[in-house]
N, C-alpha and C positions, 0 to 999 in steps of 0.2 A: 504494500500500500504506500509506503514511502513518502507520500506527499500529503498526509492527512491534514496538517495545519492549513495548507493551501486549498485542498480540495475535499475536505471532509473524508468520507469513506469511499470516494470515487475510485481510488487506486485498487481497492479490493473488489468493489462492486462491479466494475466493468468486466473483469474476467469471469465472475460468477454468472453474469447475464449470458456470457458466451457459453458457459457450461450448460445452462438450461436449454440451449438449442440442440444439445446432443440427443440422440435417439433414445437413450436409456430412460429419459423422463416422459416419453410418449405424449408430448403436448400436441394439441391440435394445431393445424397449419395456421389458422387465424391468430392463435396465441403466440406462435413463433414469430409471425410477421410483426406483431405488436412489440415483441421483445427486441427484434432487430431495429425497429424505428426508435424505440426507447434508448437502446444502446448508442445509436448514432447521435441522438440529441444530447445525451449525457456526456459523450466524448467532446462535443463542442463546448458544453458548459465547463468541463474540466480544463480545457485550454484557456478559456476566459478566466477561470479562477487562478490558474498558475500565473497568468499575466497580472492579475490584481495583486497577488501575493508578493510580487517583486517591487511594488510601490509601498514606501513607508506609510504606516497607518495614519500618521498625522497629515499626509498629503492626499489621502483618499477622500473623494466626495462622500458625504454621509449616506446618500442614496446607494452608492456602490457598496458600502459596508453592509447596509441592510440586505441588499440583494445577495451578496456573497454569503452572509450568514444563513440566509434562507435556503440557499442551494446546499450548503454543508449539512444543515439539519435534515433537509429532504433526503440527502444521500444516506445518512445514518438510518432513517426510517425505512428506506428501500432495502438496505442491506439486512436490517433486522428481519424484514418480511421474507427475504430470500433465504436467509439462514434457517429460519423456522421451517420453511418448506423443505429444504434439503435435509435437515435433521429428521423430520418426520418420514420423508421418503426413504432415506437410508435405513431408518429403523425397520421399515417394511422389508426392504431388500435383505436385511440381515437375519430375518426370521427363518428358522430352520424348517425345511420341508417336512410335512407330516403325512402319514398314510392312514387309511381307514376312514370311518365316518367322522371321527373327531377332527382328523386332518382336513377333510373336505369342508367341514363347518368353519374351521379357522382360516382356510384358504379363501373361502367365500367372503368371510368378514374382512380379510385383508384387501380383497378386490374392491369391496364397497368403500373401505377407508381410503384406498388409493384414489378412487373416483372423486371422493369428497375433497381430498387434498389438491388434486389437479383442478377441480372446479374453483376452489378457493384461490389458488395462485392465478387462475385466469381472471377472476374478479379483481384481485389485488393489482394485476398488471394494468387493467383498465383504469382503476383509481389512480395509480401512479402516473399513467399517461396524462390523465386530466390535470394532476398537480404540476407535472413538468411543463405542460402546455401553458398554464397560467404564469409560471415563473418565466418562461421564454417570452411571453407577451410583454411582461414588464421590462425585460432586458431590451427588447426591440423598441418599446415605447420611449424609454429614457435614454436610449443610445449609449449604454454603458461602455460599449467597446471604445467609444471616443473618450469618455471620462477616465476610464482606467489607464489609458495611455497618456493622459494629460497630467504630467507631473508639474510641480510648482514652476511657474514661469518666472517668478521673481528671483533675483540673485540672492542666494543664501550664503552667508559668511561661514566658512569652515571654522568650527569651534576649536580646532587644533592650531589655528594660526597663531594664537597667543604664545604657544610654546617656542616660537622662533624669535620672540622679542622680549624674553625674560632677561632681566639684569643678572649678570653673573653673581652679584652679591646676594641675590634672592634665591639662588639655587642651593639645594640641600642634598648631600649624599652623592655628589658626582665626582669627587676627587679620586676615589678608588677606581670606579669604572673608567675614568679618563686615563689613569695610570695604566690599567690593564690593557686598554685598547691601544695606547701608544706603544706599549711593550710588544704587543702582537703585531702592530703595523711595521715596526722598525727593527725588531730583533733579528739576529742572524748575521752571517758573514757579509762582506762587502758586495759580493756578486749578487746574492739573492736580494740584498737591500735595494739594488738598482732595478730589479724587475718590477713590473706593475703588480701591485698587490691589492686585493679586494677583501674587505671584511664586512660582514652583515650583522647588524644589531637586530635581534629577534625577540619578540615578546608580545603579549596581548595588549589591547588598547588600554591606555592609562598608566603604563609602567614608566613612561618618560623617555621613549626612544628618540623622538624628535628633539626634545630638550637636550638630551645627552649628545646627540649628533651635532647639533648647532653649537653647543659649548666646545666640543672638540674641534669643530671646523674653525671657530673663532680663534682658538688657541694656536692652530697649526697653519692657518691660511697664509700668513705673511712669510712663511718659510718656503713657499712654492712660487713658481713663476706666475701661476694663475690659479684661480679657484672659483667653483660654482656650487651653490646650494640650491637644488631644484626639487620642489615637491612634485610627485607624480599622481598618486591617488587612484581610486577605482575608475575603471573604464576610461583610461586616459586617451586624449587625442595625441598620438605620438608625434605628429607634426608640431603641435604646440609645445611639447616637452623639448624637442630639439630647438625650436624657436626660442624658448626661454633660456636654454643653455647658450645659444649664440648671442642673444641679447645681453645676458649677464657678462659674457666675455667681451662685449663691445664690438662684435663683428657685424651685426645686422640690426636693422629696425624690424619691428614686427611685420610691417607691410611687405618688406623685401622677402623675409623668410616664409611668409604665408604663400608667396607665389611659387616657391620651390616644392618639389615632391620629396618624399622621405629619402630616396637615394641621393639626391643632390645635397640635402642637409647633412647626411652622414659623410659624404665626400668632403664637404667644406670643414666639418669638425675634425675629420681625420687629418686633413692638410694642416689645420691650425695647431693641433695637439702633437703632431709628429715630433717636433723638436722642443717641446715644452715639458717641464716637470710640473705636473698639475695635481690638484686636489679637488675631487668632485664628490659631492654628497647627493645621492639619489634617495630622496626621502619618501617613505610610504609606498613601497612596491607591493603589488597585490597578485601578480601572476608571473610565471616563468617566461611566457611569450614576450611580454613587455621588456623584461630584462634582456632577453635574447636579442632584441632589436637594438636596445640602447648600447649594449656592449660592443656592437660592431663599430661604433664611433670612437671607442676608447682604445686608441692605438698604444702599443707599448714601445717607447723609444729607448728603453733601458736607462732611464734618467731618474728612477726612483719615484715615479708617480704613484698616487694612492687613491683608491675609490672606497667610499663608505656608503652602504645602503642600510635602510631601515625597513622592516617588514613585520607583519603579524603572522606570517605563514612560514613554517619551518622548511618546507620543500623549496620555497623561493630562496630562502637564506642559504641553503646548501648549494643550490645551483650558482649563486652569486660568488661564493668563495668561502673563506674562513667564517665560522659562525661564532658570534658573541651572544650568549644567552643573557638577556637582561634580567637582573636580580631585583627582588623587592628591596625597599629600604630597610636598614637595620632598625632595631627598636629605638636606639638613641636618635637616629636621623628622623624617624617618624615623629618622635616627640618634638624635635626641633622645628620640623615643618608645621606640625600641628599648632605649636605655640606661636610661630611667626604669623600664620594665617589668621589666628584669632586676636593676638595682642600686638601685631606689628613689630617694629624694631625692638620693642621691650620684651619680645617673646621669651628670650633666654632667661630673663629674670623670673619667669613664671614656671620654669621647669620643675622647681622643687615643690610646686603646688599641685602636682599630678595626684589625682584621687583614683578611687576604685573605678568610677565610671569612665574616667579618662583612659585608663588602661584597657577597659573593656571595649571602648570605642576604637582604640588603635588596634587591638587584636582583630576586631571586625574588619578593619581596613586592610590587614594583611600585608602592610608595607607597600601598598600601591599608592604612589603619589596622588593620582587623580582621586582616589577614594578618600585620602586624608584631607585634601583640599575641599572636596565636596561636603564631607561631614563638618569640617571646620566652618564652612560658609553658613551652615545652619545654626551654629552655636554663637556666632558673632552677635554681641548685644544681649544674649540670653543670660539669665542668672544661672549659677552653678546647679542649683536645685532643679532647674528645668532640663538639664542635660540628659537625665534619665529618660525623659519623655521622647527626646530625639533618638536616643539609643534604642528604645523599644518600639519606635514608629516603624511603619512599613519600609523595608529596604533602606534606600538612601534618601528617604523623604518623599512625601507627596505634596510638599508645599510648592507654591508658584515661585520658584527660585531659579534664576538664570543659570547659575553654576550647575544645579541639578539637571536642568534640561540639557545643558551642553554635555554633561557626563553621559547621560543616556544616549544622546545623539552620537557621541564618539563611539560608544560601544555598539550602537545599532549599525554603524558602517560594516562591522564584521558580520553581524547577524544577516543583513540583507545581501551580503556577498555569498552566503551559503546557498547551495542547491536546495530545492524544496525538500528533498528526502532528509537532508541534514537539519534543516529548520525543525522538522517534526521531531526528530530524535533529540535535538537539544531542548526543545520546549518541554518534552516529557520529563526532563529533570526537575520540573516544577513540582512534581509529586513528592520529591524527596525532602527531608528536613534540612535545615541549614547546618553548616559546619560539621558535615559527616564525610567520612571517606567512603567512596562509592566503589563497590566491587564490580570489576569489569564484566565478569561472567554473568552475575545476577542481572546487571543492567541490560546486557544484550539479550538474554532470554526473555526479559520483559518486553523489549522492543519486538522480538519475534512474536510473542503472544498477542501483542496489540495489533500486529499486522503491518508494522512499519517497515519490515524487511521483506522484499519480494522473493518469491520462491523461484530460483533459477536452476536449471538442470546442471549447468556447468560448475556450480559452486553451492555449498551447503548454506543453510539459513544462518547458522552461527558465524561461519567464516565471512559471509556477506555483512553481517552485523558488526563483526570485528573490523572490517574495512571502514565502516561508518565511524566507529569509535576512534580509529586511528586518524581519520580525516578531521574529526573535531579537535583532536590533540594537535594535529599538524596546523590547523587554522587558529590555534591558541584560544579556543572557546572553552575547553576544559583543560585542566592541568594534570598531567601524569605524575603520580607520586612515585619517587624512587624508593622501592621497598628497603627496609632496614635489614631484613634477614630472610625473607621468603620471596625470591624473585618471581615464583609462579603464582603469587597472589598479587595480581595487577590491580591497582586502585587509581582513582582519580578524584579530583575535587573541583568544585565550581566556586569561583570567587563570588562573594555576596553581591557585588555590583552586577555581575552577569545574571545571577539568580534573580535579583530584583527586576532586571530587564525582561527576562523570559517569563516571569510570573505576571508582569504587567501585560505582556503580549498575549499570554495564554488566557488571561481573564477577558481581554478585549474580544476574543473570538470564541469564547466558551469552550476552550480546549481542556482546561483543568479547572476544577472547583476546589479551592483550598480552604481548609478551616484550621487555623493555628492560633488558638486563643492565647497561648503562652506569650507569643510575640505580638498579640493584638493584630493578627493578620487574618483577614477574612475576605476571600474573593468569591462572592456568590452572584454571578452575573445574571442568572435567570433560574427559574424553577426547573428547566429542562437540563438536567445534569448528565453528562456523559462519563466524566471521570472525577472521582471524589477522593481527596487526600485529607486525612486527619492526622494531626501531629500533637501528641501529648494531651489530648483532651477527650471528653466523653462524647459519644455519638448523640446522646439525648439532648445536648445543648445546641445542636445545630437547628436553624430555622427549618420549617417544613419544606420539603422539596419532593419532586417526583423522582422516584428511583426505578421506575419500571423500565426506563431506557438506559440505566446505568451499565456501562461497559467495563469499568475498572473501579474497584474499591480498594483503597490503599490506606492502611492504618499503621502508624509508627509510634511506639512507646505510649500507647493509650492504656491507662490504668483505671481499674474500678469502673469500667464502662459496661453497659449492656449492649451486646451485639444485636443489631436488628435481625429479624428473621431472614435467613438466606433465601427463602422461597420468594421474597419480594424482588430479588434481582433476576429477572427473567432472561435477560440477554447478556449476563455478566461473562466477560472473557478473562479478566484478571482479578484474582482475590489474593491480596498480599497483606498479611498481618505480621508485622515485624516487632518483636519484643513487646507484645501486648499482653494484658491480663484482663480478659473480658469475663464478666460475671454473667452466669445464666446462659446455658445452651452451647457455648463455644467449645467446651472441653471435649465434646464428642462430635462436633461438626454436623449436627442434625441438619438434614435437608440439603447438604452439599451435593448430593446425588441429583438434585433437581436442576442444578446449574449445567444444563446439557451443552451449553456453548463454551464452558470453561476451558481455557488453554493453560492457565498458570495458577498454581496453588502454592503460595509461599507462606510458610508458618514459622520462619526462623525465630527462635527465642520465645515463642508463645506457647505456654503450657497446654498440651493436648493429651487427653487420656487415651483416646483411640480415634481412628478414622473408620468410616462405615465399611463393613465387611464386603459390601457389593460395589465398592468404588470403581473397580476395574470394569464392571459391566454397565456402569452408569455414565461415567465421564469419558466417552469415546474419543473426544478431541483433545484430551489433556496432553500438553507437551512438556511441562515442567512440574515436578513434585519435589518441594524442598521442605523437609521435616527436621532439619538440624536444630539441636538444642531445644527440643520440645518436650523431652521426657517420654516420648512415645516409645513403648516397649517393642512393638512389632508392626510390620507392614503386612496386611492380610494377604493371603494367597491370590486374591483377585487382582492385586496390583499387576500381576503378570499379564493380565488381559488388556493393559493400557498400550495398545499396539502403536499408537502415535507418540508415545512418550520419548522425548529427546534428552531430558536431563532428570536424573534421580539422585538426590543428595540426602543422606542421613548421617547422623553422628553417633557417638558412643552410646550403647544401650539399646539401640533400635535394630531389631533383627528382621531380616528379609525372609519371609516364609514361602513366597512363590517361586516359580521356576524362572530364574533370571534369563535363561536362554530364549524365552518367548519375546523379550523386549528388543526385537531386532532393529528398531529405529533408534535406539539409544546412541547418543554421541558423548554424553558425560555420565559417569557412574562413580559415586563416592559413597562407600559403605565402610562401617567400622566392624560390626558384628556379622561375620560370615560363617557359613556352614564349614565345619572342620573336616568334612569329607572331601575327597577329590571331585565329587560330582559338581560342586559349585564352579570350580575352575574349568571343568570340562564344558559345562553349559556356557561359561563366559566366552568360550571360543566361537560361539554363534553370533556374538555381537560385533559384526564386521564393520559397523559404522562408527565404532568408538574412537573418539579423539582423546578423551580424558578418562583415565582410570586411576582411582585411589582406593586402596584396599588396606585395612588394618586386620591383623590376626595375632593371636597369642602364641601360636607355634606353627611350624611348617614341617610336616613330615615329608619323607622322600616321595611318597606317592602324590601328595599335594603339589610338591614342587615340579614333578614331571608333568602333571596335568596343567599347571600354570604355564610352563614354558611351551608346551604343545599348543595351548590356546593363544599365547602371545604371537605365535607364528602366523595365526589367522588374522590378527588385528593389524592390517596393513595401513590403516589411517591413524594409528596412535601417535599423538603429539606430546602428551603428558602422561607419564607413568610414575605412580607413587606407591611403593610397597613398604609397609611398616610392620615389623615384628615388635609388638609392644611389651615383650618380656623385659622386666627390669633387671634380670639376672644376666649379666654379660656371658656367662658360661653356657647359657641356653640359646644364645643366638645361633641360628642355623648356618651351616656352610655347605654349599652345594657346587658341584662342578658343571652342572648342566646348563648354566646360563649361556655358554658359548653356542648352544644349539639354537638360540634365538638371535636373529639379526633384524633390527627394525628396517622398515622400508626406507630406502635412501632419501635423504633430505627432509624427512618428516619429523623426527624426534626433536623436541625443544627442551623438555625437562625430564630428568630421570632422578628418582630418589629411591635408593635401596637402603632403608634404615633398619638396623638390627639384622642384617644379612651379611655374612662374610663371604666375599668372593675369594677364590684362590689367587687371583691376580687381576690386573687390569684387563678388561675384555678387549679382544682384538679389534672390535669395531668402534672403540672409543677413539676415533680419529676424524680429521677434517674431511676425509673423502666420503665417509658414510653419514656423519652427523654434523654437517657444517653449521646448522642453525641451533645446535644445542647451547642453551643459555644457562641451565641450572643442572648441576651434577653433584650428587651426594652418594658416596659409597665407602665401604671399608674392605680392604683386601689383606690377605695374609702377608703379602709382601708387595712393596711398591719400590720400583727401581728408578734410578735417575732418568733413564730413557723414557719411562712411563710419563714422567712430568714433562719431559721435552715434547712428547706427542700431544699430551693434554694442552700444553701451552700453545700449540698451533691451532686450536679450535678458535675460529675468528669471532664467534658470538658469545663465548663463555663469559658470564657475568658473576656467577656464584659457583665456588668450588669448595666442597667439604670432603676431605679425603683423609682416611686413617690407615696407617700401616701397622699391622699387628706384630709381626716378627721383629722388625727393627724399630725400636722405640724412637730413636732420634738420629736417623741417617742424615748425613750432611749433604745438602743439595744447593747448587748455585743456580739462581734464576737470572737469565740474561735479558737484555733490552728488547729482544725480538720475540719474547714469549708473553703470553697472557696479556695481549694488547687491550682487551676489553674488560678484564676482570675487575669487579668492584669489591667482592668479598672473598676472602680466603681463610678457611678454618682447617687446620691440619695439626697432627702431632709430629710432623716431620720438621726437622731443623733446617732452616733455609738461610741462604745468604743472597742478598740482592746487589747486583753490580749497578753502577750508575746507569740510569735510564730504565731500570726494571720496574715492572708493575706501574705503568704510568697513570692508570685510572683507578687504582685501588683506594677504597674508602675505609675498609675495616680488615684487620688482620688478627688471627689467632694462630700461634705456632709455638714450637718448643725452642729452648735456648739452653746452652751449656756454659758453665762458668769456665773462663779461660779463653773463650773464643770471642775476642773483642770485635772481630770482623763480621759477626753475626748480629743483625738487628737493623737499626735505622741508618743505613749507609747514605752519606750525602749524595744528592742527585737521584735517589730512588724514591719511589712512592710519593710523588709531589702532592697528591691530593688526599693523603692519609688523614683520617679524622680520629680513628681509635685503634689502639693496638694492645693486645694481650699476649704476654709471653709466659709460658710455663717454664719455670727455671729449675733445672735439674741440679739439686744441691748435694748430690751424693759425693762423699769423700772430701767435702770442703767445709771449713769452719765458718763461723759467723762473719769474720772480718772479710774473707774472700767474697762471701755472698753480698755483703754490704757494698763492697767496691764495685762488683758487677752491676748491682742495682743502681748505684750512683752514676756509673757510666751510661747506663741505659736512660736514666732520667735526663742526663745532660744531652744525649743525642736527641731525645724528644723535645727538649727545650730549645735547641738551636734549629730544629726542623722548621722550614718556612711555614708549614701549616699548623704548627704547635698542636700535634695530636694528643688526645687523652690517652694516658699510658696506664696499664694495669699489669702488675707483676704477681704471678702466683707461684709459690714455691712448692715443689714436691721433693721429699727426701725419704730415702729408703734405708736409713742407717741401721734400723733394727732388723731388717730383712737381709738375708745373705744370698739367697738364690736368684738366679736370673728370672725364674718363673715369677717370683714375687715382684721383681722390678717391672716385668712386663705387665703384670696385673695393675700396678699403680699407673703405668703409662696408658693402658687401655681404659682404665677408669677416667683418666684425664680427658681423653677425647670423647668418651661417652657422655661425660658431664656437659661438655660443650654442645654435643648433638642434642641431648635432652632439652637443654635450655632453648636451643634454636627451634627444635621440631615440636616439642610438646608443651613447654611452658609458654612459648610465644614471646619470650623476653629477649632483649638484646643481650648477647653473650658478654658484653663489656659492662653492662649496668647491673648485672645480677650480683647481689651481695651475699649469697649463700656460701657457706664454707664447703670446701671439698670434703667428700665423705671418707677419705682415707686418713687414718690417724696421724700419719707423718707429714701431712701437707699443711702448708700455711699460705696465706694470701695477703699481699700488701697492695692496696689500691692507692694510686697517686693521681691526684686531680690535675687538671690542665694548668700548666704554668703559663701565665700571660707574659710573653716575651716580645719585646719590640724589635723588629728586624728591619734594618735599613736596606730597602730594596732598590735603592737608586743604583 
């Protein structure tokens, strides 16, 4: 459906009308002709709606808005009618044939019912044609096709223009970015310095890209022969862009340049710039094609010229050259800007007057300069006691304030640049509470259930939704969160400014109805509600509304509320109850079986005693079932009958009773409590569509392991495999040789976790030729050789590596500068040495260290981005003085490191034990502790304050030392 915001249900409705024309529905010729005519008329309306959606709402004629909303509502009503017909008809088709007199009676009754259903759809089609005809008449009468295309004719001043004329003294927090950009622009040897270099500043609207680029331009411009700062913007006139450049360089007047074509303009620029050392800033790029044309004119005369671009789109930034990701303001800089905007030049004297509400406001702003300025503009002249009202008001204010309107306008540029399908997916985030981390998989499955993701033969629904998710990140509309310890848990966030914008737009077109009393936010545009979202409040407090047409019911963190009868939601597609505690009726989900259109049932964190025994026979269209953290003890056998189920997720304590092999549509399966017999793993081999598989078990016998490996050989689409043996006793961890019998499909596997399973060695296919896209790898092997690390280091996409060697507790390994180029997190019991340039992207490190090896640890020039490091220090045969000396040396290395990483040192000492076996047990426990913290406790391995559980071990935590480093 993909374009729901623009076209209502049209995207899904038109294919369904086409399906009705198929012979299996046995419709009369007259009814079929009516459907064809209706489909053609609705296609024309869909085109008009898409055209309307590309015009900002504040520029649309009110009559156009009324007509567009009327068409959207009509499309919903039509789809509801068609879905009802199809469900009833398919119910007849699925009835099993019967013999004898009873079978004859039932067959006759079905024929009569089938006749009634066809008669009803024929009448419905006539009624629909009548409604569509009236809507078309209004369209022709008021000539909407002219109005929709007639955008504002008056000249509108770009609200971003002020960023180019800020006084340097008014700018806050730009010193460090300017230093970093200058370093990137001019570092290197003399020869590269003379080559043309381009760097692109990227980030979403409001971060201050233009402000930073202008400040940098003003600082550097006099050092070049010539310079130009030219804004481009959306839908640029490329001739005007070149004309602006020529005019700024003093070459042509606008009249002369307008007479030239693009080729002549490029030639003139090339000729002029060929022998010049120039500095050019191309501000506000929106597409790769525009940049591709502009760069033709930027000749490289090996004179040290520099080009700076700014953009909101990551793909454009990468095409332009080196990428500088714009960062939010620090807490201190946010306070400075906030104070300056409220109190003027005396702002700094008010810094010590920051209160709880001030801190809350700045946390809400998230370090985004535009957000700080917008909120501050609301507070100017207000008493301190009134600041809470502003904080609790809707989004970034609903007052008639020019700064607020400019803020929304700046953000809306990005929104209206999106294709219709992405507009719909972005607006859907309105149903989610503020200030939460959004799980990527959960979001995509909800998009799928809502019908926003079209069904294409060449690509699966989830993978298509994943492309949409990545597109929104690429366009800086949502922010991807770098995971701290679980790379395969991909999350994102939406800044409050963008959330305010999309909630405003959603309310305007009745896309989402939001009730959030805690933040005094209520968007109730009409009684005809299609999607309802409740946040932290009771359902009974909502004004009366019609729920018969409700398609999506979303409740988050609602406590002590009475759930309305599910039987009222006749056309519900999505039912999501996240961390709710409803009183009365919800514990057993009465009447959920009546929601025959249901596609998504999400109950994460909501206590549920049981789900209906016949759920598999009732919810024939269910695609996602999420019962994690519900306390549910079992999934009834009928769950196996959910043949359209794509995602099944359950957590610890919930047993699967049905035959898993029947769920042949499954793409994602996450289970904790599985059958301990080989049958479960044998059945699993039938799930050939699986992309994600997560299984937890207490033990794995040889027969289970053989069945598992055999089934994995059938799963050719697997991308994420997570296997956990949850035994806390390390000696019970299974070790099997049969893993070499399984090789994943080439280029498919992205994440592999084998926790609590000992491999004899690194598997032969752990290399870049078979798994080049592997980003997450966790395993323990009996032995890990230096060559194994060299091979793993060649994996181009590897971001997380947790590896344990059992036989050799602290083998000495050197990591060179050409290995692990993308690695962010490394956890190992192997002792490593990093040469200069090694681990260039590493953020966190856990490894072993031995006393007396000063060259092991934070070597100058290695791990430049390191934030946290934990060293397990082997103190065997060394006295306290030696240990203290080693720790002092490690603290010094951390202190002089350019990134001042947080350092943790944990001692383990085996003085009382004399055998090698005991020493190995201590070492093995060491890595197990790190694994348990990462995998099961969900805590950061460097922030956990629990003591190691072996008696001879001690831990010393050292906090970050603030060290001033002269980077000049």
